Every structure is written in C-alpha cells, then in structure tokens.
C-alpha positions as CSV (number, residue, x, y, z in Angstrom):
1,M,2.3,-57.3,-23.8
2,K,2.0,-61.2,-23.2
3,G,4.7,-62.7,-21.1
4,H,6.0,-59.6,-19.7
5,G,3.8,-59.1,-16.9
6,N,2.9,-55.8,-15.4
7,R,4.9,-53.8,-13.0
8,N,3.0,-52.9,-9.9
9,A,4.2,-49.3,-9.1
10,G,2.8,-46.7,-6.8
11,L,2.8,-44.1,-9.7
12,A,1.4,-46.5,-12.3
13,M,-1.8,-45.3,-14.0
14,D,-3.8,-47.0,-16.6
15,P,-4.4,-45.5,-20.0
16,A,-8.0,-44.3,-19.2
17,T,-6.9,-42.6,-16.0
18,F,-4.2,-40.8,-18.0
19,R,-6.2,-39.9,-20.9
20,T,-9.0,-38.4,-18.2
21,I,-6.6,-36.6,-16.3
22,G,-4.3,-35.5,-19.0
23,H,-7.4,-34.1,-20.9
24,R,-8.4,-32.2,-18.0
25,L,-4.9,-30.5,-17.6
26,V,-4.8,-29.5,-21.1
27,D,-8.3,-28.1,-20.8
28,Q,-7.2,-26.0,-17.8
29,V,-3.9,-24.9,-19.5
30,A,-5.9,-23.9,-22.5
31,A,-8.2,-21.9,-20.3
32,R,-5.4,-20.1,-18.4
33,L,-3.8,-19.3,-21.8
34,E,-7.2,-17.7,-22.9
35,A,-7.6,-15.6,-19.8
36,L,-4.0,-14.6,-19.4
37,P,-4.5,-11.4,-21.3
38,D,-7.3,-10.3,-19.1
39,G,-5.7,-11.3,-15.7
40,P,-2.9,-9.5,-13.7
41,I,0.5,-9.4,-15.1
42,T,1.9,-10.8,-11.9
43,P,0.3,-11.7,-8.8
44,D,0.7,-9.4,-5.7
45,G,2.6,-11.8,-3.3
46,S,5.5,-12.2,-1.3
47,P,7.9,-15.1,-1.5
48,S,6.7,-16.2,1.9
49,G,3.2,-15.9,0.8
50,V,3.9,-18.0,-2.2
51,R,5.5,-20.8,0.1
52,D,2.8,-20.6,2.2
53,A,0.1,-21.1,-0.6
54,L,2.0,-24.1,-1.7
55,E,2.7,-25.5,1.5
56,L,6.4,-25.5,1.2
57,N,7.2,-24.7,4.7
58,G,6.0,-28.1,6.4
59,S,7.1,-31.6,6.2
60,F,6.0,-34.1,3.4
61,P,2.8,-35.9,3.9
62,E,2.7,-39.3,5.2
63,A,0.6,-40.8,2.5
64,G,0.1,-39.8,-1.1
65,M,-3.2,-38.7,-2.9
66,D,-5.2,-39.4,-5.6
67,A,-3.4,-38.3,-8.8
68,A,-6.3,-36.1,-10.3
69,Q,-6.8,-34.5,-7.0
70,L,-3.1,-33.8,-6.8
71,L,-2.8,-32.4,-10.4
72,E,-5.9,-30.4,-9.8
73,Q,-4.7,-29.0,-6.5
74,T,-1.2,-28.2,-8.0
75,T,-2.8,-26.6,-11.2
76,D,-4.8,-24.5,-9.1
77,R,-1.9,-23.2,-6.9
78,L,0.7,-22.9,-9.5
79,F,-1.9,-20.7,-11.5
80,A,-2.6,-18.5,-8.6
81,H,0.9,-17.9,-7.6
82,S,3.3,-18.1,-10.8
83,L,5.0,-15.2,-12.4
84,F,3.0,-14.9,-15.8
85,N,5.7,-14.0,-18.1
86,G,3.6,-15.1,-21.0
87,H,1.3,-12.1,-20.4
88,P,1.2,-9.9,-23.4
89,R,2.0,-6.8,-21.0
90,F,4.9,-8.7,-19.1
91,F,8.3,-6.8,-20.0
92,G,10.2,-7.6,-16.6
93,Y,13.0,-9.4,-18.3
94,I,13.8,-10.8,-21.7
95,T,12.7,-14.4,-21.8
96,S,10.5,-16.4,-24.3
97,S,6.9,-16.9,-22.9
98,S,5.6,-20.3,-23.1
99,A,4.2,-21.4,-26.3
100,P,1.6,-23.9,-26.8
101,I,3.6,-25.6,-29.1
102,G,6.6,-25.9,-26.6
103,M,4.1,-27.2,-24.0
104,L,3.1,-29.9,-26.2
105,G,6.5,-30.5,-27.1
106,D,7.6,-31.0,-23.6
107,L,4.7,-33.4,-23.0
108,L,5.9,-35.4,-25.8
109,A,9.6,-35.2,-24.4
110,A,8.5,-36.3,-21.0
111,A,6.4,-39.2,-22.4
112,V,9.7,-40.8,-24.1
113,N,11.9,-39.8,-21.2
114,P,14.9,-38.8,-23.1
115,K,18.4,-39.0,-21.3
116,V,19.8,-35.5,-22.5
117,G,23.4,-36.9,-21.4
118,S,23.3,-39.3,-24.5
C-alpha cells in the first residue's frame, strides 16, 4: 500500500516465494497422503532416536537458513518420524486422523492469525 511502507522483518517473504514454497509443501503433503495407505502404520523408532533425527538434542543454530530449505528439511524429518494416525490401519487410540479439508482450514486460520481468546 502506498504511504504505509514495508516492514523489513527476518521472517518476511515476498508473495512469489510464499507461493512457490507453499505449492511445494502442498504437493509434498498430497504425495504423503497418497502413499500413506501403503506405508508403515508407525515408524520403528525410539523417542531418543526421534530426538536425534530431529536434532533436538543440540543447541539452536547461530544463524537461520533459507525458508525453502528449512521447510524441505522439516517436512522430510516429520514425515519420516511422525506417528501416522491417519493410516487406514492405525487403531492405537481413538482420535480423528488428519483430513485434507482440516489441513487447508488450518492454513486459512494461520493466514488470518486469529486470536482464540477473543
């Protein structure tokens, strides 16, 4: 908008980059949903193995990384080490599996940044 200026923030992302990275993430999630019925019901790993894989045992990095690289790395790690309660043969506990419409609804909710306390 004219006259309002642009805020220069470390987490800022221009619309073209957001679109590119967002479309890539939606493609990855769609591919995961497609492959879910043929994959394992749960990964075979220990809590400490998951912490190691997600690099949760070390300190925070001194510098950030490119947003696309961060999202790609995080997506790969979470898909490899998450409990897949959306799997059609998962009966570990009663919870609703993630539904594609719910994922899109969460994206929309995050986009408008609602304050649930109001």
